[in-house]
Backbone as a printed PyTorch tensor [residue, N CA C, xyz], in Angstrom:
tensor([[[ 50.5690, -62.8590,  96.1440],
         [ 49.7250, -62.8110,  97.3640],
         [ 49.1020, -61.4930,  97.8170]],

        [[ 47.6980, -61.3750,  97.7400],
         [ 46.9360, -60.1860,  98.2310],
         [ 46.7440, -60.2900,  99.6360]],

        [[ 47.8310, -59.2150, 100.2110],
         [ 47.2760, -59.2660, 102.1530],
         [ 45.9910, -57.9310, 102.2280]],

        [[ 44.9990, -58.6070, 102.7600],
         [ 43.8240, -57.9000, 103.0940],
         [ 43.7380, -58.2100, 104.6560]],

        [[ 44.9090, -58.5670, 105.2320],
         [ 44.3040, -58.9000, 106.9480],
         [ 44.1060, -57.5560, 107.9830]],

        [[ 43.9520, -57.4480, 108.7890],
         [ 43.8420, -55.9460, 109.6160],
         [ 44.8050, -55.1050, 109.3270]],

        [[ 45.1930, -54.5520, 109.8110],
         [ 46.2370, -53.1120, 109.3650],
         [ 47.2430, -53.7420, 110.2360]],

        [[ 47.3660, -54.1540, 111.2580],
         [ 48.5000, -54.2770, 112.4510],
         [ 48.8440, -55.3570, 111.7890]],

        [[ 48.2920, -56.2370, 110.9990],
         [ 48.9760, -57.8370, 110.6830],
         [ 49.6740, -57.4470, 109.2600]],

        [[ 49.6910, -56.2600, 108.5970],
         [ 49.9160, -56.1470, 107.1140],
         [ 51.7240, -56.7190, 107.0980]],

        [[ 52.6170, -55.8970, 107.7290],
         [ 54.0520, -55.9270, 107.6900],
         [ 54.5270, -57.3170, 108.0590]],

        [[ 53.5500, -58.3880, 109.0800],
         [ 54.1560, -59.7800, 109.1940],
         [ 53.5390, -60.6010, 108.2590]],

        [[ 52.5190, -60.1910, 107.6660],
         [ 52.0610, -61.4120, 106.5910],
         [ 52.9870, -61.1030, 105.3780]],

        [[ 52.8500, -59.9120, 104.9900],
         [ 53.7880, -59.4100, 103.7810],
         [ 54.9630, -59.6800, 103.4870]],

        [[ 55.6540, -59.5640, 104.9790],
         [ 57.5610, -59.9310, 105.0270],
         [ 57.2240, -61.7090, 104.6440]],

        [[ 56.1890, -62.2200, 105.6370],
         [ 56.2130, -64.1460, 105.1600],
         [ 55.8910, -64.5580, 103.5750]],

        [[ 55.2560, -63.4440, 103.2790],
         [ 54.9050, -63.8940, 101.5610],
         [ 55.9420, -64.0310, 100.8390]],

        [[ 56.6750, -62.9520, 101.3470],
         [ 57.8050, -62.3620, 100.2570],
         [ 58.9420, -63.1660, 101.0060]],

        [[ 59.0740, -63.4410, 102.0290],
         [ 60.1240, -64.3830, 101.8640],
         [ 60.2300, -65.8660, 101.5720]],

        [[ 58.9920, -66.3300, 101.3190],
         [ 58.5700, -67.7690, 100.2700],
         [ 58.2670, -67.5330,  99.1780]],

        [[ 59.1810, -66.4440,  98.3050],
         [ 59.1540, -66.0780,  97.1000],
         [ 57.8290, -65.4020,  96.1840]],

        [[ 57.1280, -65.0360,  97.6580],
         [ 55.4120, -64.4320,  96.4620],
         [ 55.6200, -63.2590,  96.2370]],

        [[ 54.9690, -62.5360,  95.3940],
         [ 55.0270, -61.2520,  94.6810],
         [ 53.5540, -60.8310,  95.8530]],

        [[ 53.4290, -59.5280,  96.2260],
         [ 52.9600, -59.6380,  97.2720],
         [ 52.3090, -57.8660,  97.1820]],

        [[ 50.6610, -57.9040,  96.9490],
         [ 49.6270, -56.9000,  96.9210],
         [ 49.1430, -55.9870,  98.2990]],

        [[ 49.9660, -55.6590,  99.1930],
         [ 48.7850, -55.3660, 100.3690],
         [ 47.8040, -54.4700, 100.0150]],

        [[ 46.9950, -54.2710, 100.9530],
         [ 45.9590, -53.5910, 101.2350],
         [ 46.0050, -51.9370, 101.7470]],

        [[ 45.6560, -51.5360, 101.2640],
         [ 46.1380, -49.9420, 102.4760],
         [ 45.4360, -49.6270, 103.6280]],

        [[ 46.1890, -49.5570, 104.3660],
         [ 47.5720, -49.1000, 104.0360],
         [ 48.7760, -50.0900, 104.1450]],

        [[ 49.7960, -49.6830, 103.9030],
         [ 50.8670, -51.4240, 103.6760],
         [ 51.4470, -51.6740, 104.8170]],

        [[ 51.8120, -49.8300, 105.5340],
         [ 52.0140, -49.8940, 106.8890],
         [ 51.4170, -49.1210, 108.0310]],

        [[ 51.8940, -49.8100, 109.6490],
         [ 51.4680, -48.3980, 110.2170],
         [ 52.5850, -47.5640, 110.3200]],

        [[ 53.7740, -47.2600, 110.1110],
         [ 54.8510, -46.6650, 110.1550],
         [ 55.8420, -47.1070, 109.2800]],

        [[ 55.9360, -45.4670, 108.9730],
         [ 56.8910, -45.4260, 107.4280],
         [ 58.3550, -46.4850, 107.9800]],

        [[ 58.5820, -47.1990, 109.2080],
         [ 59.6680, -47.9760, 109.2990],
         [ 59.0440, -48.9900, 108.7920]],

        [[ 58.1540, -49.4930, 109.1650],
         [ 57.2820, -50.5280, 108.3310],
         [ 57.2930, -50.7670, 107.3990]],

        [[ 57.0240, -49.7630, 106.4430],
         [ 56.7720, -49.6610, 105.2820],
         [ 58.2100, -49.2830, 104.4530]],

        [[ 59.1200, -49.1730, 104.9950],
         [ 60.4790, -49.1450, 104.1280],
         [ 60.9820, -50.6210, 104.4000]],

        [[ 60.7780, -51.4240, 105.7630],
         [ 61.1110, -52.6520, 105.7310],
         [ 60.2390, -53.5880, 104.7260]],

        [[ 59.3340, -53.5750, 104.4360],
         [ 58.2610, -54.1730, 103.5020],
         [ 58.9760, -54.2140, 102.4190]],

        [[ 59.3560, -52.6940, 101.4070],
         [ 59.3450, -52.4760, 100.1190],
         [ 61.0140, -52.6650, 100.6860]],

        [[ 61.8800, -53.0570, 101.4210],
         [ 63.7770, -53.5910, 101.2190],
         [ 63.2960, -54.6700, 101.0100]],

        [[ 62.4530, -55.7990, 100.9910],
         [ 62.2660, -57.1540, 101.0800],
         [ 62.0290, -57.7910,  99.3670]],

        [[ 61.2400, -57.1290,  98.5940],
         [ 61.3300, -57.9910,  97.9770],
         [ 62.6890, -57.8790,  96.8990]],

        [[ 63.6310, -56.5080,  97.0740],
         [ 64.8590, -57.1780,  96.3700],
         [ 65.6090, -58.0070,  96.4440]],

        [[ 65.4120, -58.8340,  97.8480],
         [ 66.3800, -59.2840,  98.5960],
         [ 66.0350, -60.6750,  97.8040]],

        [[ 64.7740, -60.6290,  97.4400],
         [ 63.8690, -61.8490,  97.4600],
         [ 63.4550, -62.5050,  95.9020]],

        [[ 63.5580, -61.2990,  94.9790],
         [ 63.1500, -61.1490,  93.7840],
         [ 61.8850, -61.2040,  93.1250]],

        [[ 61.2750, -60.7830,  94.1840],
         [ 59.9310, -60.5170,  93.8410],
         [ 59.1640, -58.9900,  94.0420]],

        [[ 58.0850, -59.2170,  93.8290],
         [ 57.2950, -57.3840,  93.6300],
         [ 56.2710, -56.9100,  94.7650]],

        [[ 56.4770, -56.2410,  95.2920],
         [ 55.4870, -55.5740,  96.1360],
         [ 54.8660, -54.1690,  95.4760]],

        [[ 53.3030, -54.4010,  95.8590],
         [ 52.7250, -53.2520,  95.8570],
         [ 51.5100, -52.9700,  96.8770]],

        [[ 51.0390, -51.5990,  97.3280],
         [ 50.1990, -51.0910,  97.7910],
         [ 49.2860, -51.1980,  96.8180]],

        [[ 47.7990, -51.6360,  97.3670],
         [ 46.3300, -51.6950,  96.8170],
         [ 46.1500, -50.4550,  97.1770]],

        [[ 46.6870, -49.6920,  95.6160],
         [ 46.1280, -48.2850,  95.8540],
         [ 45.3150, -48.2370,  93.9540]],

        [[ 44.1060, -48.3670,  94.2830],
         [ 43.3050, -48.1810,  92.5990],
         [ 43.5470, -47.3370,  91.8650]],

        [[ 43.8010, -45.8920,  92.4650],
         [ 43.7810, -44.6330,  91.8470],
         [ 44.8430, -44.5400,  91.2190]],

        [[ 45.8790, -45.2580,  91.8860],
         [ 46.8370, -44.8890,  90.8520],
         [ 47.2130, -45.1320,  89.0090]],

        [[ 46.1560, -46.0620,  89.4110],
         [ 45.7040, -46.9270,  87.8410],
         [ 44.2050, -46.0480,  87.3380]],

        [[ 43.6850, -45.1410,  87.9490],
         [ 42.2140, -44.4830,  87.3840],
         [ 43.3430, -43.6320,  86.2170]],

        [[ 42.4370, -43.3740,  85.0470],
         [ 42.7510, -42.4400,  83.8970],
         [ 43.4300, -40.8380,  84.3020]],

        [[ 42.0980, -40.8550,  85.4880],
         [ 42.8850, -38.9770,  85.7970],
         [ 44.4280, -39.1730,  86.5410]],

        [[ 44.4750, -40.5620,  86.7410],
         [ 45.8120, -40.3250,  87.8940],
         [ 46.8160, -40.0080,  86.4920]],

        [[ 46.6790, -40.5920,  85.5240],
         [ 47.7960, -40.5910,  84.3030],
         [ 47.8020, -39.0170,  84.1620]],

        [[ 46.3960, -38.4390,  83.6520],
         [ 45.7700, -37.2360,  83.2190],
         [ 47.4020, -35.9520,  84.0160]],

        [[ 46.6120, -36.0330,  85.4200],
         [ 47.4320, -35.3010,  86.4680],
         [ 49.0330, -35.8920,  86.1420]],

        [[ 49.5780, -36.8300,  86.1290],
         [ 50.7690, -36.8900,  85.8040],
         [ 51.2890, -36.4580,  84.5260]],

        [[ 50.6360, -36.4880,  83.6160],
         [ 51.1700, -35.8910,  82.3840],
         [ 51.3620, -34.6390,  82.2950]],

        [[ 50.1970, -33.8450,  83.1700],
         [ 50.1880, -32.4860,  83.9500],
         [ 51.8630, -32.0480,  84.1370]],

        [[ 51.3710, -33.0000,  84.8370],
         [ 53.0840, -32.7180,  85.8020],
         [ 54.3440, -32.1470,  85.2780]],

        [[ 54.6690, -33.5490,  84.3010],
         [ 55.4710, -33.5360,  83.5620],
         [ 55.3610, -32.8950,  82.2640]],

        [[ 54.6460, -32.3190,  82.0150],
         [ 54.7710, -31.4750,  81.0080],
         [ 54.8840, -29.5240,  81.4160]],

        [[ 54.8700, -29.1700,  82.6510],
         [ 55.2930, -28.0230,  82.8580],
         [ 54.3870, -27.5780,  82.5170]],

        [[ 53.0090, -27.6340,  82.1340],
         [ 51.7370, -26.8220,  81.3740],
         [ 51.6640, -25.5340,  83.0520]],

        [[ 51.2680, -26.6740,  84.2660],
         [ 51.3140, -25.9130,  85.2480],
         [ 52.6470, -25.0770,  86.1370]],

        [[ 53.4120, -24.9160,  85.4750],
         [ 54.5600, -24.5240,  86.6780],
         [ 55.2540, -25.1610,  87.5310]],

        [[ 56.0200, -24.6220,  88.2820],
         [ 56.5890, -24.9080,  89.8170],
         [ 55.2180, -24.9850,  90.7230]],

        [[ 55.0270, -26.2870,  91.3160],
         [ 54.1770, -26.5390,  91.7410],
         [ 54.5780, -26.2550,  93.0960]],

        [[ 53.9900, -25.1880,  93.8590],
         [ 53.9140, -25.2560,  95.6780],
         [ 53.9030, -25.3560,  96.5770]],

        [[ 52.4700, -25.5530,  96.5390],
         [ 52.0130, -26.0960,  97.5240],
         [ 50.6400, -27.5390,  96.8090]],

        [[ 50.9830, -28.2040,  97.3080],
         [ 49.7560, -29.2340,  96.7380],
         [ 48.6350, -29.9400,  98.3570]],

        [[ 47.7710, -29.8030,  97.9490],
         [ 46.2580, -30.3150,  99.0560],
         [ 45.9620, -31.5340,  98.7510]],

        [[ 45.6560, -32.3300,  99.2030],
         [ 45.2350, -34.0560,  98.7480],
         [ 44.2010, -34.3950, 100.3900]],

        [[ 42.7420, -34.7220,  99.9420],
         [ 42.3720, -35.3450, 101.1490],
         [ 41.3090, -36.4960, 100.3340]],

        [[ 40.7110, -36.9290, 101.0790],
         [ 39.7210, -38.4820, 100.6040],
         [ 38.6190, -37.7580, 100.1530]],

        [[ 38.4130, -36.4250,  99.9400],
         [ 37.0450, -36.2190,  99.9540],
         [ 35.9530, -36.3870, 100.4780]],

        [[ 36.2400, -36.7360, 101.8070],
         [ 34.9810, -36.6110, 102.8130],
         [ 35.9390, -37.2110, 103.8550]],

        [[ 34.9900, -36.9390, 105.2360],
         [ 35.4890, -36.7610, 106.1300],
         [ 35.5490, -37.9530, 106.9980]],

        [[ 37.2320, -38.3370, 107.3650],
         [ 37.3650, -39.8780, 108.3260],
         [ 37.2150, -39.5470, 109.2520]],

        [[ 37.2400, -38.8260, 110.0080],
         [ 38.0370, -38.6480, 111.6530],
         [ 36.9650, -39.3210, 112.4870]],

        [[ 35.5230, -39.8060, 111.9760],
         [ 35.0300, -40.7160, 112.6950],
         [ 35.3790, -42.2430, 112.5670]],

        [[ 36.3530, -42.4360, 111.8870],
         [ 36.4060, -43.9130, 111.6260],
         [ 37.6200, -44.0240, 112.4010]],

        [[ 37.3490, -44.8960, 113.6330],
         [ 38.1100, -44.9620, 114.4350],
         [ 40.0000, -45.4930, 113.8520]],

        [[ 39.3860, -46.6850, 112.9460],
         [ 40.7500, -47.0610, 112.4990],
         [ 41.8550, -46.8110, 111.7000]],

        [[ 41.3370, -45.5170, 111.3820],
         [ 42.1210, -44.3230, 110.3260],
         [ 42.7210, -42.9510, 111.2460]],

        [[ 42.2270, -43.1370, 112.6560],
         [ 42.6410, -42.4730, 113.2870],
         [ 43.3690, -42.5020, 114.9330]],

        [[ 43.0920, -43.4820, 114.8470],
         [ 42.9210, -44.0770, 117.0930],
         [ 43.9820, -45.2050, 116.5330]],

        [[ 45.1770, -45.1560, 117.1300],
         [ 46.3580, -46.2090, 117.0280],
         [ 45.7610, -47.4460, 117.6830]],

        [[ 45.1020, -46.9280, 118.7770],
         [ 44.5340, -47.9890, 119.3560],
         [ 43.3200, -49.1650, 118.6850]],

        [[ 42.4920, -48.8120, 117.7060],
         [ 41.8140, -48.9270, 117.3050],
         [ 42.7270, -49.8730, 116.0970]],

        [[ 43.7720, -49.7190, 115.4990],
         [ 44.3310, -49.9390, 114.5950],
         [ 45.2900, -50.8640, 115.3470]],

        [[ 44.9770, -51.7020, 116.2550],
         [ 45.8810, -52.4540, 116.6590],
         [ 47.4140, -52.0450, 117.1330]],

        [[ 47.9110, -50.7710, 117.6400],
         [ 48.7310, -50.3450, 118.1960],
         [ 49.0120, -49.0640, 119.1090]],

        [[ 49.2070, -49.1300, 120.0250],
         [ 49.5330, -48.0490, 121.1970],
         [ 48.5030, -49.2020, 122.3280]],

        [[ 48.4050, -48.0660, 123.1100],
         [ 47.8420, -48.5180, 124.7250],
         [ 46.6280, -47.8790, 124.7330]],

        [[ 45.4770, -48.0710, 125.6990],
         [ 44.1700, -47.4380, 125.6410],
         [ 45.1040, -46.5020, 126.9630]]])
């Protein structure tokens, strides 16, 4: 099952599908908090299904190249890693404002 509902509904709908014995692909973000994500990630083991966040970058060739570089030790010990979306997102309320994500109070 593919969960692509508003972010504030991901936890509820993913857990419903898992409890119904369905494997689940959850649109990003998988959850609104670490606690919610941990709850979703713990559920499949009990139900014998699979759950995964819909993050296409995991399957892009460049991701595999980076993984290979990290495992080869050609880069040495990694001390700092900086990552971003590659574009500004602070103007997108669903990404920065808990109220816009359906959490919190105005």
